[in-house]
N, C-alpha and C positions, 0 to 999 in steps of 0.2 A: 499529645505528641506534637513535635515541632517539625513542620514541613522543610525539607532540605533545600527548597530553591525559592528564589525572590521573584524572578521574571522567566516568561516562556515567550520567545519571538521565533515562531516557525518551529523548527527542530532543535533551536538552541535553547539551553537552560542555564540561567545565571543562578548559581547554587549559593546558600548562605556562607559557604566556606570560602568563596572568592573565585572558585574555578568555573570555567565556562564548559559545558559538556554540548556535544552534539549527538543526537539520538537518531537511529535509523531503524526501520523495520526490515528485517532480513527475510528473504524467501528461502525456506529450507530446499535441500536438493537431495537427489538419489532416492534411496528407499532401502527397506530390509532386503527385498529380493531383486538384487542387480547382479549382472555378470562380473567377474573379477576384473575385466578391462574397465567397465564402467565404474567399478568401486575405486580402482586406481586413479582413474581421471578425477573423480570427486575429491578423493584424498589430496590430489595434487592442488586442485582448486583451493580447497580450504587452507592448506598448507600455505598457499600463495597469499591468502588473505591475511593469515596470522603474521607472516613476514612483512606485510605491509603496514602492520600497526606498529605503534610506538608508544612509549610512556606506559600509562596504567589504564587501558580500555576494560570495560566491564561488559559481559554478557549475561542478558536476562532471557530465561526461557519459562514463560508463564503459561499455565493451563487455564485459559479463558473460558468461563462457563458459557455453555450453549443452552439456550432456552428452547423449549419445543416450538414456540412461536417463531423462532428464527429458521427453523427446518421448514416449517409451514410457508414462510415467506420465500423461502428458496424453491419450494415446489411449485409455487404459482407464479414465479418471476417470468415475466415475458409472455404471459397468457392471460387473456381475459376470463378469470376463473369465475366472475359472477355471471357471466353467460355460458358457462360450461359446468351444469350441475353435476355431471358424473365426476368430473376432475375435483370439484368441491367437495364431494362426499369422500372421495380417496383421501385428499389432504386432511380433512376433519378425522378420519380414521387414524392416519398417522400421528396426528396431533394427540389423540387420546392414547395412542399406543405409547408415546414417548413421555407422556405426562409423569412426573414424579421420577424419572430417571436421571441419574448423574451423568451428564454429558459435558465434555470439554473439547477444545481445540488448542493445539499447541502453537504458540506464537514466540517469535525471537526477536529480540531488540538488541542492538549494539550500541553501547554509549562510549564515547571517545572524548576524552579531556582536551581542550584546545589550548594551545600555547601562542600567545601573540608573537608574530615573527621578530618585531623589533622590541618585544618586551615593553611596549608603551604603556600598556595598561596592567602589567603585573603589580606594580606598586600600588596602584589605585585599587586593584582587586584586594589585595590584602587589607587596605584600609576599609574597603567595603565590607569585608567579612568581620573586621573587629566592630564596625558600626552596627552590622546587622545583629551581633550578639547583644549589643546594648540597646538598639531600638526594639528588638523583640521584647525585651524585659520592661521597657518603658512605653511600649505602644506607639512608638513613633514610625513614620513612614521609611521604607527601605531606601537606600542610596540610589537616585537615579542613574540611568545607564543612557549615555549619549548616542546621538545617531552615528558618529564617527566609529564608536566602539561596535555598534550593531554591525556596521558595514564591513569592519575589518574581520570580526570574528565569523560573519557570513561567508566572506571570501576564503578565509582560513578552512571553514568546513567543507566548501567545494572542493578544495584541493585534497583535503583528506579523502572525500568520496571519489574523486578521480583516481586517487591512488588504490582505493579498495575496489573499485568497479570491475577490475578484471576477474576477481574471484567469484562473488555471488552477486545475486540480484539484490540491490538495496534501494529503498526509498525513504525519503525524509519522513519521520514521525510527525503526526499531527498534534498540535497543543492538547487537544482533548484526549488523544491516545496516551500522551505522557501523564496527564492528570489521571486517566483510567489505571496507570501502572500503580499509582499510589492508593487508589480505590480498591483495586484487586488485592493489594497487600493487606489492607485494613479489613477487607470483608471476607477474607478466607474462612470457610466454614458457615458463612451467611450467604444470603442472597445477594449476590454482588451486582453492580451496574454492568450492562452488556457491552462487550467491545464493539459489537456491530453498531451500536448507537454512536459511541465515540469515533468510529471510522468515517462517519458522515457528518459530524458535529463541527461547527465553526467556534464553538466556545473556548473559553479559557486562554485565547492568544492574546499577547501584548501588542500594542500599536504604538507607532510613533507619533507624538504630537508636540509641536513647539521644539523639536529637536531632542526630545527625550522620550524614552521608553515608557509608556503608561501600561501597567499591568491590572488585571481584575484581582480581586481579593481571593486569595487561596486559604484563608483563615478557617473556612468550614472544613477543609480536608484534614485539619489537626485537632478537630474536636473529638478526640479519641482518648480513652484511658488504657494504658498498657500495663499489665501487672505480670510481672514474670513469677511463674509458679503459682499463678492465681489458684484459689481454691475452687473446688466444684461448686456448682451453683446450689446443690442441695446443702452443702455445709455452710454456705453463706446465709441461706434462708433460715438455717437453725440458729446461727448466731443473732440474726435480727429478731427473731422470736424471743431469744434469751434477753435482748436489750443489753447485754454486757459482752460486747465482743473483745474486749481487752482483758477479760478475767476468765479463769477457769472455775468450774463448779467444785465445791469440796469434795474431795476424794475423786475427782474426775481427771480426764486427761488434760494435759497443758492446752492453752487455747490454740497454739500453732499446730497441735496434732488432733483437734477435735473431731475432725473427719476421719480419723483412724490412719492417716498417712503422714510421713514426715515431709518437711518442705523440700528435702533432697530428692524425694521421689516424684515431686511434682515438676517435672522438667518440660514445661510447656509454657506458652505465652497466652495469657487471657486478654482478649482485645475487646473493649467495650465501645460501641459506637451507637449511631442512632438506630441502626438496623437490628441491633441485639447484640449478643455476647458469643463470640467465637474462640475457638482454642486452636492454636498453631504450635507445631514443634519444628525446630530447625536443627538440622544435622550437618556437621562438617565433616568432609572426607579427610581423614586424618592419615591414611595410608593406602598407597595403590600397590597392586602387585608388581613384582620386579619384572617379570616376563609374562606377555600375555600375546595370544594369536590376533592377528589383525581382524579376523572375521567376527571374534567375540570381544573386541576391545571397546566396541560402541555403548559404553555404559549409559551415556545420558539418552541415547535412542532407546535403549531397553526399557527405560523408565515407562515409557507408553504401555507396556505389556501388563503393569500393575492394575489391579482392580480398583484403585483410587488414584486421583490426579496428584502429581507431584510437580513443584516448582523447583528450578534450580538457578542459581546465581553464580557465575564465575567471575571472580575479580582477578584480573591478570596484571602482572608486570612483565613487560616485554623487554628482555635484556639483549643487546646486541652481541654479536659473535665474539668480538675480541674481549668485551667485558666478561662474557660466560666463560671464555677459555681461562681468564685470569683466575676467576673463582674455581674452576676445575682444578688448576694448578696448585692453588692454595690447599684445596681438600686433598690433593695428592700428598702435599708435603705434611699435612697433618696426619694422613694415614701412615706414613713412613715413620714418624715420630712415634705413633703408637706401636707399630710392628717392633720397632727397637725396644720400646718399653717392655712389651710382652715376651719378647726374645729373651730377656733376662730372667724370666720366671719359669719354673720347672713345668708348668701346664702348657706352655707355649702359647702361640696367639690363637684367637677363635676363628671359626671357619668363615665368619661373617666378613673379616678384614680383607681376605683374598678375593671374595666376591665383589666387595665394595670397590676393591682396586680395579678389578675387570670391568665394572660398570663405569668407572670414571674414564678408564683408558678408552672404552668404546664412545663415550660421549665426547671425549677430546678429539678422537678421530674423525667423528661426524661433523664437529664443529670445524676442524681443520679442512675438510673438503670444499666447504663453500663459505664465502665471505658474507652471503645473504642469510645464512642460518642464524637462528635466534633461539633463545631459551625463554619458555613460558614459565614463569613463576606464579602459579594460580592457588587461589583459595576457593573451593567449590563447597557451596552451601545447598542442601536439598532442604525443601519445605513441605510439610504435610500438614493436613489440618482436618477438623471434623466439627459437628455441631456440638459436641460436648467433650469433656476431657478424657472419657474413657475411649471414645472412638479415635480420637486424636493419637492418644498414648499408644492403642493397639496398632495403629498405622504406622507409627514411628518404630515400634519394635519389629513389626513385619519388614519394614524397609531395612533395618540393621541386619536382620537374619538373612535376607535375600543378598544383600551386598556381601556378607562374610562369606557366602557360598562361593563368591567369585574372587575371593582374597582381598576385597575391599574392607577397610576398616572405617566404619562411620561413627562419630561420637556425638552425643547430644549433651553439650557442655552446660552444667548448671551454673547460672549466674551470667551467661553470655547469650542467652535466648533474645533479648532485645537487641544487643549488638549484631547478631547475625540477622535479625529482622531488618534492622536499618540498612544493611549492606543491600538489600533487595529494592531499596528505594532509588529512584533517579536523582542524581545530584549529591548523593550522601557521600560522607568522608569515610574512608576505610578505617573501621576501629583498630587500634592498635592491638588489642588482645587476639585478633584472629591470625596474627602473623605465625604462630606456632602450627598452624595448619597448612602452611604453604608446601606445595608440591612442585618439584622441578622436572620439567620436560622439555625435550626438544620440539620444535614446531610440528613435525610430522606426528610424533607420538601424541601431542595434545590434539592434533586434528582427528586422530584415529578414535577419540572419545565419543564421537557421533553427536557433538552439539547441534550441528546444522543439518542433521539427517531428516528427511521428509518421512514421515509415518503416515501419511493420508492416501486416499486413493478414491477416484470417482470424480464427477463434475461438480462445478459450484452451485448447479441448480438441476431440477428434473425430477424424475420418479426416484422415490426411495425404494430400492430394490432389497436392502437388506442393511446389515451392520458390518463393521469392520472388526474382524477377528484379531487383528494384530493390536488393537486396542483394548486395555483391560476394562474400561467403562464403555458405556454404549456411545458408538460414533455412527451415525447414520451414513449410508453410502448413496449417493444420488447418481443417476445416469439420465443424461438428456441428449438423445440421439438427434432430435430436431435442431438442436443449437449448434451441433457440430459444424454443419455448413457456413454458419455465420461466423465461426471462429476458424475458418479456413482449413477445417480438417474433415476427414471422410466420416460419413454417418453410418458406416457398415460395421456389423460386428460378426466375429467368428466364435463358435462355441463347439469345444471337443470334450469328449469324456464317455465313459462307459454308459451302458444301459442302466437307467435308474439313478444316474448322478444328478439329475435336476435341471437338465438342459431344456426340456420343454416348458418347465414351470416358469424358468427365467424368460424364455421366449415370449410366453403368454403375458407375463407382466409387462414386458416392454411394448409388446403390440397392443395391449389395452391401454397402456400409457399414453402411446402415440395418438390413438383414436380418441381417448378422453380429453387430451390437450388440444383438440381442434385439428388434428392431422389426419392422414389416411393410412390404413394398414391392408395390404393385400397378402394373403397367405394361401400357399399352395398345400393342401392337406392331402397326404398320402396314406393316412392311417386307416385301417379296415373300419375302425369303430367311428370314424368322422369325428374324432375328438376336438378339433378345431372349430368345426361347424357347431358342435354343441357348446363349446366355450363361447363363441360368437354370439349366438342366440341368448346365452345367460349374461355375458359381460356388456353387450352392446344391443340391449332390446331396442328395437325400432330404429336401429342405426347401422344394421348390417345387411349384407347380401350374401347368401349361399349359393353358389352355381355348382351343381352336380354333374360331373363330366360323364358318369356312367349312364344316368338318366336320359342324356342328350335332350334336354329341354331347351337349350340355347345353342346357337352355332358360334364356333371359334375359328371359322374359316377366315384366314387373314385377308383374303381378297374381299371378302364382304365387311370385315371389321375395320380395316384400315384403308383399303383401296390404294390406287396409285403406286409409285415406286416402293413405298414402305410395305404395302402388302404384298407386292411381287417379290420383295427381297425375303420376307418370311416365308413365303409359299415355297419359293425355291429351297431355302435351307431345310424346311420341313420334308419336302420331297427327296431330297438326297440323302437326309437322314434316314426317313422311312424305307427308302428302297436300297440303301446301302451303296450308293454310287458316288464317284467323286464329281464335284462341281466342274472340274476341267476335262472329264473324260467325254467320250462320244455320247454316252448316255445322258451325261450332265448337260451337254449342249442340247440335246433333243428336249430335256425337261425345261431348259431355259427358254427355248423357243416357244414351247407349249403355254409356259406361264405368261410370256409376254403377250402372246396372241389372246390368251383368256383375259388378261388385265385390260387389254384394250378394247374389249367388247362391251356390249350394252349392259350386260348383267355378269359382271366378272364373279367368278367362284371357282371352288376346287373342282366341282362337277364339271365345268366348262373346260378345265384343264384336261381331264380325262377325255372329254369329247374331242379336243384339239390334238391329243395324241393319237386317237383312233383314226381322225382324218389323216394325219400325217403318215401313218402306217400304211394308207391305201393310196397315197399320192404318187402318182407315176413319175412327176418331175423330181422327186427326191432321190438321191442315191439309194443303192440297195442297202448299204451298211446303216444309212440313216432310217430307212424303212424298217429294217430288222431291229435297231434300238427302239424305235417308236413303237413297234409291235410288242416287244419285250416288255417295255415300260408300261404300256397301256394294259397289258395282261396282269401285271404284277399289280398295278394300282387298281384294276378291278377288283382283285382279291381282297385288297386292303379295304376298299369302299363298300365292299358288300358285308363286312364285318360290323356287327352293332357297335363296337368299342369305337369305331372310327365315324360313327354317325354324326357327331357334333362337328366333324371337319367337312364331310361330303353331303350331307343332307340339305339341299337348297331349301327346303320347306320350313326349317327351323328359323326363328328369328335370330339375327346376329347380336351378339354382345355389343353394348355400347360403352364407349369410354366415358361419356359424359352423363351416363344414367346408370347402368348396372354397376360399373366400376368406379362410381363417384361416391358410394357409401363410405361411412366412417370406417368400417371393417368389412372386407370383402373375402370370402373364403372360397376357394376353388377346390372342391373334394374331387379326388381321383380314385376313390375306391372301386375296385374292378379292373383298374389297369395295372398289370403286372409288369415287373422289369426283368431283364436278363439278370443272372447272377453277376455278382461284382467280379468274378474271375473271367467271365466272358468278354469283358471289355479290353482285356490284355491281348486278345488273339481275334483277328477279324474274321477268320474262318470258323471259329467257335461261335462268334457272335452270329454269323448268318444262319447257323444251323439251330437257333433259338426258336422256340414256338411263335407263331404268328402274334399272338396276344401280347407276349413280351415286347416284340418288335413294335407293335402298334403302340403300346404303353409308353415305351421310351420317346417315340417321335411326338406323341400327343402331349406327353408332359413337357417337352421342349417348347411346343407351340404355346401352351399355357403359360410357361414362363415368360416367353416373348410378349405375350399380351400383357402379362403383369408388368413387365419392363416399360412397355410402351405407355401404359396407364399411369405408371409412377411418374414418368416423365412429361405427362400432359399438362400439369399445372405446377410450375416452379414455386408459385407463391404459397403453396400448401404442402407442408412436408409430407412424404409418403415413404413407408419401409415396406419392403417385400421380403416376407419370411419363408425360407425354404429349408425344411428339415432333411435330414439324411442326403446332404447335397451331392453325394457321389453320382446319383442318377442324372445330374445336370453336368458336373465336371468331367465325367467320364468320356464325353464325346467332344470333338473339336468344335462342333457348333454350339454346345452348351457351355464350354469354356469360354468361347468368344461372348457369349451373352453375359456370363458373370463378369468377364473382362470389361465389357461395356458399362455394366451397371457400377462397377468399382471405379473406373476411370472417369465416368462422365456424371455419376449420381450427384456429386457435391454441386456441380454447376445447375442442376435441375431441381435442388432442393429434395433429393431422394437418397436412399440407402437401402441396404439389404441386411438380413440376418441369416447367416448360413451356420447349420448345425450338423456336426459329423462324429462318428466314433474315433476317427484318425485324422490327424492334421493334414495328411497328404491328400484326403478326400476333399479338402476346401479348395483345391486347384493351385495352379502355379502363381495365381496373383493373390495368394493369401496374405501376402506382405503388405498389401495396401489396406487391409483391414485395420482401423484406428482403435476399434474395441476388440480385445482378445481375452477369451475366457476359457479356462481349463477346469473341467469336473474331475471327479475321482477316475483314474485310469490305472487299473490293476496290472495291466501288462507292461513290463519294464521297457520293451522297446517303444511302445506306442508313447509311454511316459516320457522318454527321453526326446522324441519327436515333438510332443506337445510342449515341454519346456522350452525347446529352441524355437517353436512358434510364438512363445511368449517373449521370446529374446533373452532368456535366462541360461545359466550354465547347465546344460544337460549331462555333464559329467560330475556334477555335485551330487554325492550320494545322499546327503540331507535332503536335497530338494526332491530326488527320486523317491525317497522314502515317505516324504510329505505327500506327494501325488498318489503313490500307490496304496499307502496305508493310513495316511493321516488326514485325507480328506473324505469326510462322510463315510466312516467305516461301516460296512454292511452289518446290519444287526444291531447298531447301537442307536437307540432312540434319542432324539435331540440333537443328532449330528447331521441330519439331512440338510442339503442344500449348500454344503461347504464348497468354495471354488476359489480359484486364483483368477484376478482380474487384472488386466492391464488396460489403462485408459489412454486417450490420446496424448497425454502429457507424460507419457512414458512412466507413469507411476504404476507400480504393481503391489497388490495387497491380497491378503487372504479375507474373503467376505463370506457371509452367511445369508443366503437369500431368506427373505421373509415375505409372506403374503399378507397384504393389508386386511384387517377384519371387516372386509366389503362383501356381503352375501352373495352379490351377483358375480363377484370374482371368485370367491372361495368355493362356491358351489360346483364349478365345472372346471377348475384349474388342474386337478391332480389326475394322474393316469394310473396310479396304484390300483390293480384290479381287486374288486370286492373288498376294499378296505375304506375305512374312514380317513379323515384328514390326518396326513403324518404329523408326528409330534414335533419334530424340528422345524420343518419348513411351515411355519405357522404364523398366526397373529399374536404370539406371545414372545416377548423378548426375554431370553434366558440369560 
């Protein structure tokens, strides 16, 4: 095989044909699940990019192989995993889980041929191309490239990038990445070099020396044998045993059909290199549907849903508006001539002629609306591969069948496989034979094809929470809450969904990941079975602290835990919430005075607040209204303090919780079993709330105080990330004080290296500040009204019936084994995807993470990738 380039200087490629190309890595945009307004904006940006192009650019969409080791490196990135055995164990389990899986990531590359503005080097380029043909045969050195030529084409490439920069994010390709593109094309079906290595490599680049460009040798890249319609390995082996490959046995089949197939049936490319023999099949799109809805026109993006990787190459010819209109007028004239000819026949003209005339009229009208409109004449090649010819052929047939269902016609031309393969190499010349597959589209129609659509979701590093269901092959999804503050994003997450939708499993995975990676996790466990306490003792043995509120073994008295103004602030908020009085009322003023007096004493405590109220009630110098308020508050508070459920607040004999002791463990669980809450409906009416049982009112206020302590502990050490997990968040967001606490965590958590995880059954229960959550997750929600609110919470179109159907019936359908753990995830980068949560095969995590009663480990949310 002949390499199509001579020199690589930065992202500039001097091809053997004399053309100089500039290559950029393109960042994909949008996604499959975006609101119509966002889709229109992305379409406009891609259309603008296409209109900024000129000449014959080429777009490559390569499915780069991902090695399990890459995922493991992403999981340990940013942490000292050698000193974190629990995280090393989780990473090793993920590595074993992914071993042998076919994984890839979509990469986009834009190649633009450069033309010298003054055409100074055009004649020299043609001469260099002719010499390249001769020098390649004679083994002579290629024509040198001078520094002036390098400088001029570099400046030209910068101008092109400036013109393209407004549409999408581009960065110049590295020389090693350009070489990787060739290596990837050659190694399809084999173990290919990793793109991750090329992204960090400084190899293969040319350097200026003595005024000339000096290049390393690229000869090893061309040491490849390409055979079109190559015979399967078994047949070749049989021929070698016979020793007479060129003859047929007497009475047997001809030598070209010895394997039982005709050469015309072997429509694949056999590529032999040092790594082995791979098989590739290249298909050209020969026909597009005449009309298609915008939502389903993203063909190139939909390729990701196949259960095997697909590469695509789009060779474009960008035709300006005026020239395109001339071509349209010429086609109109030809149609008129045909109409006249058919008019003289008894059968009349075919129905296709009026349709073609209508299409041309519409195209002419759209070209006339704007002088910047262009026509894209493109040749699109799709490539599949396999380790053997049978797998390769089966994938090619499956792709053809899939495309035909959408009214696309793809052909696998015999005799042109090598030409279509060469089209996917950087710097190659467009083969003349592919012209017959040219499709004509206006810029917006081409942009709707989804070539630049982003299909991924999640963070670049962190915990592997599951796999991407929008990708047909295995694509791990990583989440790194601790890294969000470093990226100037919130580290908080909101999860909504029905009971049994997998919310608690996802929460536990993230909490365990934070603790195992060297951070801290504080969990408020409201479950009667103390499931979080059980999970902490299993997942973080020797690294957890469980504080049981019902047993009252430790004091959470804010005046004793915090002291000073901070303790007084939380004490007053607790008392106003517990007694149901406003902070700006007469009763609130009395409470404020009592708290200030107790905080200034020698042994500040909530018990001393009660004593201060009793003293104020008997103080003759105080006004009658103030004495009455103090009397009422002291009597009510005496009732509360005598209840065992409030012992951890008012018992001065209990040791106080310490921020740098009890709450500094890797995982702290504060269980509140025994503390009940008012029903959700009671929070809507203050009178109904006041009539609730004392136990429920105490539970509500104590839970607030526990959450306040968790917040203060999370903010105590900004150098160590901390997450606060709160399930069924309505108990906190239903009160003004609780909403203010959530508001504070969401607004100030990033500055203090902290975040929270809120879970609820309804998006409204997350509170009015739910829009500040950077990570948003939606599990199965069977109620349509809640489903629409959840979609709006994710930033999606809640009027889209397909999305509503997906959430209500398409995520983890009840009773379908293997479907557990399916969710919609939106990450801080505004990427939305459908994921499936998987629990790593680590016994300490598996043994206590599930909450399904009296059942073994669920089939779907498991350590097996299906």
